[in-house]
N, C-alpha and C positions, 0 to 999 in steps of 0.2 A: 540548422536542421539536423536530424538524426542521420547517422551514417547509413541506416537502412531506410530505403525510400518507399517500401511497401508496408503499410500498417495493417496488422491483423487484430481486429476487435473481437474480444471474447467476453461474454457476460457471465457474471456469477450471481444469479438472483436468489440470494439466501439471506435470511435473517435468523437462521438457526443458532448462530454463534453470538447473537446479541441479546441484550436484556429487554429490548423494546421492539415491537413489530414495525414493519414498513420499509426497511432498507432493501428488502428483496425486490422492490420496485425501482431501485436506483438505476440499474442498467437501462430500463425503459425510459426513465426520466432524462438520462443523459443522451439517449438517441433522439428523443423528442426535442431536446435543446439544440440539436443540430451538430453533434460531434463529427459525423462523417463529412458534412459539407465544409466545416471549418478546417479539417485536415486536408481535404482536397484543395481548398483555396490556398494552402501553403505549398501545394505541389506534390502531395503524397498520393500514391495509389492506395485505396482503402478497401479491404475486404472485411465484411462483418459476418462472422460464422455463427452468429446467434448466441444463445445462452447454454451454459452447462445445465443439464437436467438436475434439478434439486427438489427433493420431496418437500411438500408443505409441512410446516410445523405440526399442524393438526393430525397429520398422518403418521407422525413419528413418536416413538417412545423416548422420553427425555433421558432415560438411563441414569447414570451416576450424577449426583448433585455437584460433583467436582469437575465433571466433563460433560456438560449438558449437550445432548444430541450428537455425541461423539461418533457413533457408527455412521450416520448419514454425512456428517461433515468430513469424515475420513474418506468416504466413498467419493463425494463430490470433489474434494480438493485433489484426490488422486487423478481424476479425469482432467481437472484443470491443469495439473502439472504436466500431464501428457500432451495436452494441446498447446501449452506455452512452449514446451521443448520442441514440439513439431514446427511451430511457427518460426522459431529461431533456426532450426535445421533448414527451413525453406528460405532463409535469408529475409525473414519478415520481422518487423518490430512488433512485439506483443503489447497490446494495450488492453488491460483487463479492467472491466467496469464492475463495480460492486454496488450493492451487496455489503455484508458485514466484513470486518477485517480478518475473520478466519480464513478468507480467501488468500491471505498472505502466505499461508502454509503451502497452498498449491502454486501460487505465482512464483514465490521464491524457490520452491522445490523444483519447478520446471526449469527455471533459469539456471539453477545450480546444477541440475542434471546435464544441461547443455554445456555449461562451463567445465564440469568435471570431464565430460567426454572429449572436449577439445583443448584441455590443458589451459583454460582461462581462469584467472583469479577474479572472484566475485566480490564486489562491494555493494553495500545497501545503505541508502539514505532513507530514513524512516521519519516522515514529517507528520507529527501526530501530537495531540494533547496528552496522549497516554503512551507509556513505553511498550505496552503489549508484551511484557516480559514475565507475566505470572506463570506459575506451574500448578498442577493439581494440588500441590502441598500449600501453595501461598494464595491461591485465588480466593477472594472474598465472595464471588458470585457463581463460580462454575461456568461462566460464559467463555467460550473458546476464543471469541474475538479479542480477548485480553491476553492471549498466549502465543500468537504466531511468531513474534521475534525471538522469544525464548526457544521455541521449537526449532527455528532456523539455525540457532547457535548450538543445538544439541541438548536442550534441557526440556524436561516435561515428558509427556506421554510417548511411549516407544512407537506406537502405531503412527501417530502424527509425525514423529521425527523421521519415519521411514518413507514418507511421501516424497516421491522423486528419487528415491534411492537411499540406502542405509549408510549415510555418511553425514558429517556435519556440513551444513549447506554454506555457511559463511563464518569466517573467523571473527571473533569479537573485535579485534583491532581494525577490521574493515567495515564496521558498522558505525553509523552516526545517527543519533536521534536529534531532531530539531523541533522546537516549539512545545516541549513537554511542560505541563503545568498541573497534572492530576495523576500522581504516582502512588501506588500502594507500597506498604512497608517492605514486602518481599521483593518488589521490583527495585526499590532503592538499594537494598542490600545486594542484589545480583548485579546491578549496574556498577556499584562500587567494587564488588569482588572481581568482575571481569574487566574493570577499567574502561568501560564503554564511553566513547565521546558523546556526551549528552548535553545539548544546549537548551536550557529552559527559557521560558519567557522572561525570567529575571535577567538572564544573560543577554537576551536580545534587547531588552529595555536598556540595560547598562551599556552595552558595547555597540549596538546597532547591527543591522542585518548584514551589511556589506563585509565588515571584517570577519564575521563568523562564517559566512558561506565561502569566502576566499580561503579561510583557514581549513575548512572542510575539504575543499578541492586540493589544497596543498598536501593535506594529510593522506588523501586517498590516491591521488594520481600516480605516484611512483609504485604503488603496491597492488593495483587492480587492472584488469583488462576489460571488465564489463561492469557497468554501474546500473543497478536496479533502483528505481525510485518508487517508494510507496507513499502516496499522498492521501491522508485521511482528512476529510473535509472538516472534522472537528478541531483540526489544528488552527483553523481560522476563527476569528471572533464571531460569535453568533449574530452580531449586528450585520455582518457581511454575509454569513452563510448560516441562516437559521434552521434549514432543513437537514439536520444531521442526527445520527442515532444517539449520541451522547454529548450534547452541547455543554461546553465549559466556558464561562466568561473569561475575557482577558487574553484572547488569542491573537494570532497574526492579523495585521491589517491587510487591506486589499493590496496595497503596494508591496508590503513585505512578502506576501505569498507569491505575487508575480515576480518579484525580484529574484527570489530563490530559484524559481523555475527558469527564468530568462538567463540567469548566470550559469546554471547547470547546462542549459542548452548550448551556450557559447563554448563550453568545454568539449563538446562532441563526445563525451564519455558515456552518456545515457544510452543504454541498449534495450531497456524495457521499463514499463511504467504500469502501476495500478492505481486506481482512484476509487476510494471506498467511502462507505457510510453516508451516502446521499439518501435521505428519507423524505420522499414526496409528501407523506402524511403530515409532516411537521413544517413543510416548506410554504413559501408565499409565492404563488404564481410561477413555480418552477425556477425561482431566482437562484437557488443554490446549485441546481443542475446547470443552469446557464453560466454561473460563475465557474463551475468545475470544468466545463468545456473550454472556457477561456484560459484556465490554468493549464490544461492539457496543451492548448495551442502555444502557450508561452514556453512550455517544456520542449515543444517540437519545433521551435524556431521563430514564432511570431514576434515581431518587434514593433515598437511605436513608430520608428523611423527607419 
């Protein structure tokens, strides 16, 4: 189980950062799938503070084609960062439900603000088919959900980088990407330049998930005090999780995804978690949201035996 026994659920109902509609309904789908009850069954006290207010796409000006819906995303993620930081200050475990992955700007920003204030070293495990390391100069789409990890490391738009405070949120050596399989040219160049630990699906197929996640923990444990996990459902193969914003064939299996979360839970290093890109419009009978709630449960200490 997490060291923090009170879970604070925060919803980020936005699809402004994505290229496809529908993930704004992700937080509701996860609640309908019983996320609160599953956490309570594990012994946690759960408070659900509802959703961050996010304006609908139809009510917003798209703005720059390289930073689509920048103004509203910056406003919403700033609120999210404040609420995540406040949860940690109250000794609660922030569980952020998305929503598109632009919410990572706010979730990591809030965790980093807390860590900065308390002298803690932050590490981030980014489980995603995509690296989310584009900048306005490299983005092929202008969708901000492809930028949050770059923002967290101090690259990209200055306004977004300042969410949670005007400092670099996480050092590149304390970032690990798992399950990548759809990377843009600019992301590949930045990953190599920063020497980011990135484990692609080729690495997982070749080596197996156990030695990789053990290596990740060995790398991070001596150098961090707080681990934030960001789990994008498109890291998982679409046959397991069909209802995602940007499905890419060939992802994590059911057991690989659960193993990652179960192993991280055993370390007791995880201090915050976000779950993103559940798209009920593309789902089958809410199966992806149900899978996501089980993934969260595994990260929070659920075991087979």
